[in-house]
C-alpha positions as CSV (number, residue, x, y, z in Angstrom):
1,X,32.9,-48.3,-10.5
2,X,33.7,-46.7,-7.2
3,X,30.9,-45.3,-5.0
4,X,30.7,-44.0,-1.5
5,X,29.9,-46.5,1.2
6,X,26.4,-46.2,2.7
7,X,27.6,-44.9,6.1
8,X,29.1,-41.8,4.3
9,X,26.0,-41.1,2.3
10,X,24.0,-39.8,5.3
11,X,26.7,-37.1,5.9
12,X,26.9,-35.9,2.3
13,X,25.8,-32.4,1.5
14,X,24.1,-31.7,-1.8
15,X,23.5,-28.6,-3.9
16,X,23.5,-25.0,-2.8
17,X,19.7,-25.0,-3.1
18,X,19.1,-27.9,-0.8
19,X,20.8,-30.3,1.6
20,X,19.7,-33.9,1.4
21,X,20.4,-36.7,3.7
22,X,20.4,-40.2,2.3
23,X,19.6,-42.8,4.9
24,X,18.0,-46.3,5.4
25,X,14.3,-46.5,5.1
26,X,12.6,-47.6,8.3
27,X,9.1,-48.7,9.2
28,X,8.5,-45.2,10.7
29,X,8.9,-43.7,7.3
30,X,6.0,-45.7,5.8
31,X,3.3,-42.9,6.2
32,X,5.6,-40.3,4.6
33,X,6.5,-42.7,1.7
34,X,2.9,-43.4,1.1
35,X,2.1,-39.7,1.1
36,X,4.9,-39.1,-1.4
37,X,3.6,-41.8,-3.6
38,X,0.2,-40.1,-3.7
39,X,1.8,-36.9,-4.8
40,X,4.1,-38.5,-7.5
41,X,1.5,-40.9,-8.9
42,X,-2.0,-39.3,-8.4
43,X,-3.3,-41.5,-11.3
44,X,-2.5,-44.6,-9.2
45,X,-4.0,-43.4,-6.0
46,X,-5.0,-46.2,-3.6
47,X,-8.5,-46.4,-2.1
48,X,-7.1,-45.1,1.2
49,X,-3.9,-44.0,2.8
50,X,-4.1,-46.9,5.2
51,X,-4.3,-49.4,2.3
52,X,-1.3,-47.9,0.7
53,X,0.7,-47.9,3.9
54,X,-0.3,-51.5,4.6
55,X,1.0,-52.6,1.2
56,X,4.3,-50.8,1.7
57,X,4.8,-52.6,5.1
58,X,3.7,-56.0,3.6
59,X,6.1,-55.9,0.7
60,X,9.1,-54.2,2.3
61,X,9.0,-55.5,5.9
62,X,7.1,-58.8,5.7
63,X,8.4,-60.4,2.5
64,X,10.1,-63.8,2.9
65,X,13.5,-62.6,1.8
66,X,13.8,-59.8,4.3
67,X,17.5,-58.9,4.7
68,X,18.5,-55.9,6.9
69,X,21.8,-55.6,4.9
70,X,19.8,-54.9,1.8
71,X,17.4,-52.1,2.8
72,X,15.4,-49.5,1.0
73,X,16.6,-45.9,1.0
74,X,15.1,-42.4,1.4
75,X,16.3,-38.8,0.7
76,X,15.3,-36.3,3.3
77,X,15.5,-32.5,2.7
78,X,14.4,-29.7,5.1
79,X,13.0,-32.2,7.5
80,X,10.7,-34.0,5.1
81,X,11.0,-37.1,2.8
82,X,11.8,-35.9,-0.7
83,X,12.9,-39.2,-2.4
84,X,12.4,-42.9,-1.9
85,X,14.0,-46.0,-3.5
86,X,12.2,-49.2,-2.4
87,X,14.4,-52.4,-2.6
88,X,13.2,-56.0,-2.3
89,X,15.9,-58.6,-1.5
90,X,15.8,-61.8,-3.5
91,X,17.9,-65.0,-3.8
92,X,19.3,-66.5,-7.0
93,X,21.6,-69.3,-8.0
94,X,24.7,-68.7,-10.1
95,X,25.9,-72.1,-11.5
96,X,24.2,-73.6,-8.5
97,X,25.8,-71.3,-5.9
98,X,23.5,-68.9,-3.9
99,X,23.8,-65.2,-4.5
100,X,22.0,-62.2,-3.1
101,X,20.0,-59.9,-5.3
102,X,18.5,-56.4,-4.7
103,X,15.5,-55.7,-6.8
104,X,14.7,-52.0,-7.1
105,X,11.0,-51.9,-7.1
106,X,9.8,-48.3,-6.6
107,X,11.8,-45.1,-7.3
108,X,10.3,-41.6,-6.8
109,X,11.3,-38.0,-6.1
110,X,9.0,-35.2,-4.9
111,X,7.6,-33.4,-8.0
112,X,8.2,-30.0,-6.5
113,X,11.8,-30.8,-5.4
114,X,13.5,-32.8,-8.0
115,X,17.1,-32.7,-6.8
116,X,18.9,-34.7,-9.4
117,X,21.9,-35.2,-7.2
118,X,19.7,-36.7,-4.5
119,X,18.2,-39.1,-7.1
120,X,21.7,-40.1,-8.1
121,X,22.8,-40.7,-4.5
122,X,19.7,-42.8,-3.8
123,X,20.7,-45.0,-6.7
124,X,24.3,-45.2,-5.5
125,X,23.1,-46.1,-2.1
126,X,21.2,-49.0,-3.5
127,X,24.0,-50.4,-5.6
128,X,26.6,-50.0,-2.9
129,X,25.1,-52.7,-0.8
130,X,26.5,-56.2,-0.2
131,X,24.3,-57.8,-2.9
132,X,25.9,-59.6,-5.8
133,X,23.4,-58.2,-8.3
134,X,21.1,-55.2,-8.4
135,X,18.1,-55.6,-10.8
136,X,15.2,-53.4,-11.9
137,X,12.8,-54.2,-14.8
138,X,10.4,-51.3,-14.7
139,X,12.7,-48.4,-15.5
140,X,11.9,-45.5,-17.8
141,X,14.3,-43.9,-20.3
142,X,15.5,-41.2,-17.8
143,X,16.3,-43.9,-15.2
144,X,18.1,-45.9,-17.8
145,X,20.4,-42.9,-18.7
146,X,21.2,-42.3,-15.0
147,X,21.8,-46.0,-14.4
148,X,24.2,-46.4,-17.3
149,X,26.0,-43.2,-16.3
150,X,27.0,-44.7,-12.9
151,X,28.2,-47.9,-14.4
152,X,25.1,-50.0,-14.7
153,X,23.9,-51.9,-17.8
154,X,20.6,-52.1,-19.7
155,X,20.8,-55.5,-21.4
156,X,19.0,-55.3,-24.6
157,X,17.9,-58.9,-24.7
158,X,15.9,-58.5,-21.5
159,X,14.4,-55.3,-22.9
160,X,12.8,-57.1,-25.8
161,X,9.1,-58.0,-25.8
162,X,7.2,-60.4,-28.0
163,X,3.6,-60.2,-29.2
164,X,1.5,-63.0,-30.7
165,X,-1.8,-62.1,-32.3
166,X,-4.6,-64.6,-31.5
167,X,-7.6,-62.6,-32.9
168,X,-6.0,-60.2,-35.3
169,X,-9.3,-58.6,-36.6
170,X,-10.6,-58.0,-33.1
171,X,-7.2,-56.8,-31.9
172,X,-6.9,-54.3,-34.8
173,X,-10.4,-53.0,-34.1
174,X,-9.7,-52.6,-30.4
175,X,-6.6,-50.5,-31.3
176,X,-8.6,-48.3,-33.6
177,X,-11.4,-47.9,-31.0
178,X,-8.9,-46.9,-28.4
179,X,-7.6,-44.1,-30.7
180,X,-11.2,-43.0,-31.4
181,X,-10.8,-43.8,-35.1
182,X,-14.0,-45.8,-35.3
183,X,-17.5,-44.8,-34.2
184,X,-19.1,-47.0,-31.5
185,X,-22.0,-47.9,-33.8
186,X,-19.6,-49.0,-36.6
187,X,-17.6,-51.1,-34.2
188,X,-20.7,-52.8,-32.9
189,X,-21.8,-53.7,-36.4
190,X,-18.4,-55.0,-37.4
191,X,-18.1,-57.4,-34.5
192,X,-19.7,-60.4,-36.3
193,X,-17.3,-59.9,-39.2
194,X,-14.3,-59.7,-36.9
195,X,-15.4,-62.9,-35.1
196,X,-15.8,-64.7,-38.4
197,X,-12.4,-63.6,-39.6
198,X,-10.7,-64.6,-36.4
199,X,-12.4,-68.0,-36.3
200,X,-11.0,-68.6,-39.8
201,X,-7.6,-67.4,-38.7
202,X,-7.6,-69.9,-35.8
203,X,-8.1,-72.8,-38.2
204,X,-5.3,-71.9,-40.5
205,X,-1.7,-73.2,-40.0
206,X,0.4,-72.3,-38.0
207,X,-2.2,-71.2,-35.5
208,X,-4.0,-74.4,-34.5
209,X,-5.8,-72.8,-31.6
210,X,-8.7,-75.2,-31.8
211,X,-7.0,-78.0,-30.0
212,X,-8.2,-81.2,-28.5
213,X,-9.5,-80.4,-24.9
214,X,-7.4,-83.3,-23.7
215,X,-4.3,-81.2,-24.4
216,X,-5.2,-79.0,-21.4
217,X,-4.7,-80.0,-17.8
218,X,-7.5,-77.7,-16.6
219,X,-5.7,-77.1,-13.3
220,X,-3.1,-74.8,-11.8
221,X,0.3,-76.3,-11.1
222,X,0.7,-77.0,-7.4
223,X,3.4,-74.8,-5.8
224,X,5.0,-77.9,-4.4
225,X,5.2,-79.5,-7.8
226,X,6.6,-76.3,-9.3
227,X,9.3,-76.2,-6.6
228,X,10.3,-79.8,-7.1
229,X,10.6,-79.4,-10.9
230,X,12.0,-75.8,-11.0
231,X,15.6,-76.8,-11.3
232,X,14.8,-79.2,-14.1
233,X,12.8,-76.6,-16.0
234,X,15.4,-73.8,-15.6
235,X,18.6,-75.8,-15.1
236,X,19.9,-74.8,-18.5
237,X,20.4,-71.2,-17.3
238,X,23.6,-70.2,-15.6
239,X,21.6,-67.7,-13.4
240,X,18.2,-68.6,-12.1
241,X,15.9,-67.8,-9.1
242,X,16.1,-69.8,-5.9
243,X,12.8,-70.5,-4.2
244,X,11.6,-72.3,-1.1
245,X,8.0,-73.4,-0.5
246,X,7.1,-70.4,1.6
247,X,8.6,-67.8,-0.7
248,X,7.1,-69.3,-3.9
249,X,3.6,-69.5,-2.3
250,X,3.9,-65.9,-1.1
251,X,5.1,-64.7,-4.5
252,X,2.3,-66.4,-6.4
253,X,-0.3,-65.1,-3.9
254,X,1.0,-61.6,-4.3
255,X,1.0,-61.9,-8.1
256,X,-2.6,-63.2,-8.1
257,X,-3.7,-60.1,-6.2
258,X,-2.6,-57.8,-9.0
259,X,-5.7,-57.1,-11.1
260,X,-4.5,-54.3,-13.3
261,X,-3.9,-56.6,-16.3
262,X,-6.7,-59.1,-15.6
263,X,-7.0,-62.4,-13.6
264,X,-3.8,-64.3,-13.1
265,X,-4.2,-67.7,-14.8
266,X,-1.7,-70.4,-13.9
267,X,-1.8,-73.7,-15.8
268,X,0.3,-76.9,-15.9
269,X,1.4,-78.0,-19.4
270,X,1.3,-81.8,-20.0
271,X,3.1,-84.0,-22.5
272,X,1.7,-86.8,-24.6
273,X,1.8,-89.2,-21.6
274,X,0.1,-86.7,-19.3
275,X,3.4,-85.9,-17.6
276,X,4.3,-82.4,-16.4
277,X,6.5,-80.7,-19.0
278,X,6.1,-77.1,-17.8
279,X,3.7,-74.4,-16.8
280,X,2.7,-70.9,-17.8
281,X,1.3,-67.9,-15.9
282,X,-0.4,-65.0,-17.6
283,X,-3.0,-62.3,-16.8
284,X,-6.1,-63.2,-18.8
285,X,-7.7,-60.2,-20.4
286,X,-10.7,-61.5,-22.4
287,X,-11.2,-59.2,-25.4
288,X,-7.8,-57.6,-25.0
289,X,-4.0,-58.3,-24.8
290,X,-3.0,-60.8,-22.1
291,X,0.3,-60.3,-20.4
292,X,2.6,-63.3,-19.9
293,X,4.3,-63.5,-16.5
294,X,6.3,-66.7,-16.7
295,X,6.9,-69.8,-18.9
296,X,8.9,-72.7,-17.6
297,X,9.5,-75.8,-19.6
298,X,11.5,-79.0,-19.5
299,X,14.5,-79.1,-21.9
300,X,13.2,-79.5,-25.4
301,X,9.5,-78.8,-24.5
302,X,9.3,-75.0,-24.6
303,X,7.5,-75.1,-28.0
304,X,4.8,-77.5,-26.6
305,X,4.3,-75.3,-23.6
306,X,4.1,-72.2,-25.7
307,X,1.5,-73.8,-28.0
308,X,-0.6,-74.8,-25.0
309,X,-0.4,-71.2,-23.6
310,X,-1.5,-69.7,-27.0
311,X,-4.4,-72.2,-27.2
312,X,-5.5,-71.6,-23.7
313,X,-5.5,-67.8,-24.1
314,X,-7.4,-68.1,-27.4
315,X,-10.0,-70.4,-25.8
316,X,-10.5,-67.8,-23.0
317,X,-11.0,-64.8,-25.4
318,X,-7.7,-63.0,-25.5
319,X,-6.9,-61.1,-28.7
320,X,-3.1,-61.3,-28.3
321,X,-0.4,-62.4,-26.0
322,X,2.5,-60.1,-24.9
323,X,5.5,-61.0,-22.8
324,X,9.2,-60.3,-22.2
325,X,11.6,-62.3,-24.2
326,X,13.3,-65.3,-22.7
327,X,16.5,-65.1,-24.9
328,X,17.1,-68.9,-24.9
329,X,13.8,-69.4,-26.7
330,X,14.0,-66.7,-29.4
331,X,13.9,-69.3,-32.1
332,X,10.8,-71.0,-30.7
333,X,9.0,-67.7,-30.3
334,X,9.9,-66.8,-33.9
335,X,8.8,-70.1,-35.2
336,X,5.4,-69.5,-33.6
337,X,5.1,-66.2,-35.5
338,X,5.7,-63.9,-32.6
339,X,7.1,-60.5,-33.4
340,X,9.7,-58.7,-31.3
341,X,10.1,-55.1,-30.3
342,X,12.1,-53.0,-27.8
343,X,9.3,-51.2,-26.0
344,X,8.0,-50.3,-22.6
345,X,10.1,-50.4,-19.4
346,X,13.8,-51.2,-19.4
347,X,15.6,-53.9,-17.5
348,X,18.6,-52.6,-15.6
349,X,21.4,-54.5,-13.9
350,X,24.5,-53.6,-11.8
351,X,27.0,-56.0,-10.4
352,X,30.6,-55.8,-9.2
353,X,31.1,-59.3,-10.7
354,X,31.9,-59.2,-14.4
355,X,30.8,-62.8,-14.7
356,X,27.2,-62.0,-13.7
357,X,27.0,-59.1,-16.1
358,X,28.3,-61.2,-18.9
359,X,25.9,-64.0,-18.3
360,X,22.9,-61.6,-18.4
361,X,24.3,-59.8,-21.4
362,X,24.6,-63.2,-23.2
363,X,21.0,-64.1,-22.3
364,X,21.9,-67.0,-20.1
365,X,19.7,-66.0,-17.2
366,X,16.2,-67.1,-16.3
367,X,14.6,-63.7,-15.5
368,X,10.9,-63.9,-15.9
369,X,8.6,-61.1,-14.8
370,X,8.3,-62.8,-11.4
371,X,12.0,-62.2,-10.7
372,X,11.8,-58.4,-11.0
373,X,9.3,-55.8,-10.0
374,X,6.7,-56.3,-12.7
375,X,4.3,-58.3,-10.5
376,X,4.2,-55.7,-7.7
377,X,1.1,-53.6,-7.1
378,X,2.6,-50.2,-6.1
379,X,1.1,-48.5,-9.2
380,X,-2.5,-49.4,-9.3
381,X,-2.2,-53.2,-9.2
């Protein structure tokens, strides 16, 4: 796909109704971008303008992968900022070779000035950079249509999500309560019955949630240990993230600050000889659905790690687990009675390298929720 080079985008005129300039986002634009965010997402308003601006600076100008060749972009019309595409550089390995990645992590247009051509040019500016891969995993259906129209791809495998019920009675009741289908008094009276049903469910094969406490490490994996084992636990993927100690620590700290889905719980998974066989990260939501962020496992150990994750979430009160599919482990997830559905945000990719697109389309990439934008806190994190 041919697109205009970035230096020409700033000179491009738009529609008869408006003239938009597409240019690189600078730190001086932070206040205007934060103000635009408040207009576009009033439901995710920050506690103060200063807090929002501070987060924009921290993520976009103080991240450990800062790369001036892979900037964020803005659209400016009539002297004011009307659009914004935040981009976070990342690093990955393709068959062991380093590549540059641009993660699109916040796209917004002013609600009173939705210039579709400006939105298109913002996206083109992003994908026209020197990166080998552009990735977004929080896209809505409208963004997906625009992305595909300019030559991008929405790989279905990385748009699938899995759900595993842990307390089906409590989960069903929570859904009905959320829809207002059950009166509060009835729900309160039914709780003991739900608890009894769920306790029986946990004792029946293939659930086995009541595991020996010795099966749990009880400790979070040390970032240094994660880093030293990362290639072993993801080496089966042709495309995988590249971390260093500082970047991994920063990323985990940022993910832990996100409270929208609960408290981030990170645990090492141990084998029969108490050796490290993997780890799992998820946001614990006691009494609700817990969102899985990442599962890493030694070759042949994914099922053991998955079982320990399910048991840990059950012991801590979760009613269900929900995560994005790791295509290599579809069989293991299916064997543990997870169900799959194409729902929620889309994963979008763009690359000038056909090999990278093919690898992702085939499901041969390790792309957990830590590799995209899902862990960020722009929207009410």
